[in-house]
C-alpha positions in Angstrom: 0.0 0.0 0.0 1.2 3.4 -0.9 0.1 6.6 0.9 -1.5 9.2 -1.3 0.0 12.7 -0.6 -1.9 14.7 -3.2 -4.2 14.6 -6.2 -4.5 16.9 -9.1 -6.9 17.1 -12.0 -5.5 17.1 -15.5 -7.0 17.8 -18.9 -4.8 16.2 -21.6 -5.2 18.4 -24.7 -3.6 15.8 -26.9 -5.8 13.0 -25.9 -8.7 15.4 -25.2 -9.5 13.6 -21.9 -9.6 14.1 -18.2 -7.4 12.4 -15.7 -6.5 12.4 -12.0 -2.8 12.2 -11.0 -1.9 10.7 -7.6 1.3 11.6 -5.8 2.3 8.4 -3.9 5.0 7.3 -1.4 5.7 4.3 0.7 7.8 1.2 0.9 10.9 3.2 0.1 9.5 4.6 -3.2 7.8 7.7 -4.5 5.7 7.5 -7.6 3.1 9.3 -9.6 0.2 7.4 -11.1 -2.4 8.8 -13.6 -5.9 7.5 -14.0 -8.4 8.5 -16.7 -11.7 9.8 -15.5 -14.9 10.5 -17.4 -14.9 14.3 -16.8 -14.3 17.1 -14.4 -17.2 16.1 -12.2 -15.6 12.7 -11.5 -12.2 14.3 -10.9 -13.8 16.8 -8.5 -15.6 14.0 -6.6 -12.2 12.2 -6.1 -10.5 15.3 -4.9 -13.3 16.0 -2.4 -13.1 12.5 -1.1 -9.3 12.9 -0.7 -9.7 16.2 1.1 -12.4 14.9 3.5 -10.6 11.6 4.3 -8.3 11.1 7.3 -6.0 8.8 5.3 -5.8 7.8 1.7 -3.9 4.8 0.1 -3.3 3.2 -3.2 -2.9 -0.6 -3.6 -0.7 -1.2 -6.7 -1.6 -4.9 -6.7 -5.3 -4.3 -7.2 -5.3 -0.7 -8.5 -7.7 0.4 -5.8 -7.8 3.8 -4.2 -8.9 3.7 -0.6 -10.2 6.7 1.3 -10.5 6.2 5.1 -12.6 8.3 7.4 -12.7 8.5 11.2 -15.8 9.6 12.9 -16.3 10.7 16.5 -18.4 8.3 18.5 -21.3 10.1 20.0 -23.3 8.8 22.9 -26.8 9.5 21.5 -28.8 8.2 24.5 -28.0 11.1 26.7 -28.5 13.7 24.0 -31.9 12.3 23.0 -33.2 12.3 26.6 -32.1 16.0 27.1 -33.7 17.1 23.8 -37.0 15.3 24.5 -37.2 17.0 28.0 -36.5 20.4 26.4 -39.1 19.8 23.7 -41.7 18.8 26.3 -41.2 22.1 28.2 -41.6 24.1 25.0 -44.8 22.3 24.1 -46.4 23.2 27.5 -45.5 26.9 27.0 -47.1 26.9 23.5 -50.3 25.4 25.0 -50.5 28.2 27.6 -50.0 30.9 25.0 -52.7 29.3 22.8 -55.2 29.3 25.7 -54.5 33.0 26.5 -54.9 34.0 22.8 -58.2 32.2 22.6 -59.7 33.8 25.7 -58.7 37.3 24.4 -60.4 36.7 21.0 -63.6 35.4 22.8 -63.7 38.6 24.9 -63.6 40.7 21.6 -66.5 38.7 20.1 -68.6 39.3 23.2 -68.0 43.0 23.2 -68.9 43.4 19.6 
């Protein structure tokens, strides 16, 4: 496996085609590999995946590019309980306001 240090998008004017070039290093060697892509959208997608990944590697044996991502582990149980309690309090306040507004409008109808 070779670590990917950079990507660049290339338009080959001679072949009139798009490519992505990888700057690779590892196992005592540095290399550049070029891969043809269908267009600038595909090149942009690969570059974004590289930018957002925490590590990127190229496997010369299989020709696979691997983008790895690390995500923070969130303990959702505590957050969900807190949010549901807060939402419950807001709903009670909304009901009180609705009752107050209704009684005001009824008073206006009676006066008219």
